[in-house]
C-alpha positions as CSV (number, residue, x, y, z in Angstrom):
1,M,7.9,2.1,1.3
2,I,10.1,5.2,1.1
3,R,8.6,8.1,2.8
4,S,8.9,11.7,1.7
5,A,9.5,15.0,3.5
6,S,7.5,18.1,2.9
7,M,8.0,21.9,3.3
8,K,5.7,24.8,2.6
9,L,7.1,27.4,0.3
10,G,4.6,30.2,-0.2
11,K,1.4,28.5,-1.4
12,K,3.3,25.4,-2.6
13,T,4.1,22.3,-0.7
14,L,7.4,20.8,-1.7
15,K,7.6,17.0,-1.4
16,L,11.1,15.6,-1.4
17,K,11.6,11.8,-1.6
18,F,14.9,10.0,-2.1
19,S,13.4,7.2,-4.1
20,T,15.6,4.7,-6.0
21,R,15.0,6.6,-9.2
22,A,16.1,9.9,-7.5
23,L,19.2,8.3,-6.0
24,I,20.2,6.9,-9.5
25,R,19.7,10.3,-11.0
26,I,21.8,12.0,-8.3
27,E,24.6,9.5,-8.8
28,A,24.5,10.0,-12.6
29,E,24.6,13.8,-12.3
30,N,27.5,13.7,-9.9
31,G,30.2,11.7,-11.6
32,G,28.9,8.3,-10.6
33,Q,29.8,8.7,-6.9
34,S,27.8,6.4,-4.6
35,F,24.7,7.8,-3.0
36,D,26.2,7.2,0.4
37,T,29.1,9.5,-0.4
38,L,26.7,12.1,-1.9
39,L,24.3,12.1,1.0
40,D,27.2,12.6,3.4
41,Q,28.2,15.6,1.3
42,L,24.6,16.9,1.4
43,I,24.5,16.5,5.2
44,T,27.8,18.2,5.8
45,G,27.4,20.9,3.1
46,S,30.6,19.9,1.4
47,G,28.8,19.1,-1.9
48,G,27.9,22.7,-2.4
49,V,25.0,24.3,-4.3
50,T,25.6,22.0,-7.3
51,L,24.9,18.9,-5.3
52,M,22.0,20.5,-3.5
53,A,20.4,21.5,-6.8
54,S,21.0,18.0,-8.2
55,A,19.4,16.3,-5.1
56,L,16.4,18.6,-5.2
57,G,15.9,18.2,-8.9
58,A,16.1,14.4,-8.5
59,G,13.9,14.0,-5.5
60,L,11.3,16.8,-5.6
61,N,7.8,16.1,-7.0
62,D,7.6,13.2,-4.4
63,G,10.6,11.4,-6.0
64,K,9.7,11.8,-9.6
65,G,12.1,14.7,-10.1
66,I,11.9,18.2,-11.6
67,D,14.0,20.1,-14.1
68,R,17.3,21.4,-12.7
69,D,16.3,25.0,-13.5
70,Q,13.1,24.6,-11.5
71,A,15.1,23.3,-8.5
72,L,17.4,26.3,-8.7
73,D,14.4,28.7,-8.8
74,L,13.0,26.9,-5.7
75,I,16.2,27.3,-3.9
76,D,16.1,31.1,-4.6
77,Q,12.4,31.3,-3.6
78,A,13.3,29.6,-0.3
79,G,15.9,32.2,0.4
80,G,19.0,30.3,-0.5
81,V,20.5,26.8,-0.2
82,R,20.8,26.8,3.5
83,K,17.0,27.1,3.9
84,M,16.6,23.8,2.0
85,I,18.9,21.8,4.4
86,P,16.2,20.9,6.9
87,L,14.0,19.5,4.1
88,V,16.9,17.5,2.7
89,G,17.8,16.2,6.2
90,E,14.2,15.2,6.8
91,A,14.0,13.4,3.5
92,I,17.3,11.5,4.1
93,G,15.9,10.4,7.5
94,A,12.6,9.4,6.0
95,A,14.2,7.4,3.2
96,F,16.7,5.6,5.4
97,E,14.7,5.5,8.6
98,V,17.4,7.5,10.4
99,K,16.4,7.8,14.1
100,S,17.3,10.7,16.3
101,A,19.1,10.2,19.5
102,E,15.9,10.9,21.3
103,D,14.1,8.2,19.4
104,E,16.8,5.7,20.2
105,A,16.7,6.7,23.9
106,D,12.9,6.2,23.9
107,E,13.3,2.7,22.4
108,A,16.0,1.8,25.0
109,D,13.5,3.0,27.7
110,G,10.7,1.0,26.1
111,V,8.6,4.1,25.5
112,G,5.8,3.2,23.0
113,E,5.8,-0.5,23.8
114,P,2.9,-1.9,25.8
115,G,3.8,-2.6,29.4
116,K,7.1,-0.8,29.2
117,G,8.5,2.7,29.8
118,E,7.1,5.6,31.8
119,A,3.5,4.7,31.2
120,A,4.0,1.2,32.7
121,A,5.9,2.7,35.7
122,E,3.1,5.0,36.5
123,A,0.5,2.3,36.4
């Protein structure tokens, strides 16, 4: 199951999910480029405001999407496109199970596994 990311904006809670439907819409709205390329552009910021609005429009409403003008209004309400970057990053991580360096280090150390890691060393 694809997970979503959420962010409070005033009294609203925005839920962004990069569902398959959302990814197809993002590709269609951006010249048919692959979602891998587009997500890289989102992460680096090289896709600009147009790509951010497209991604939000496609993925908000928990992956069902919203109107592009509504997405633009939400960007403005949030204080600009840069304020939306953490939400997008979290949604990408949730959709593709991207692990942080800390998570990977914990797995290497066996943290969270019975009988392994720091808890086992202390026992």
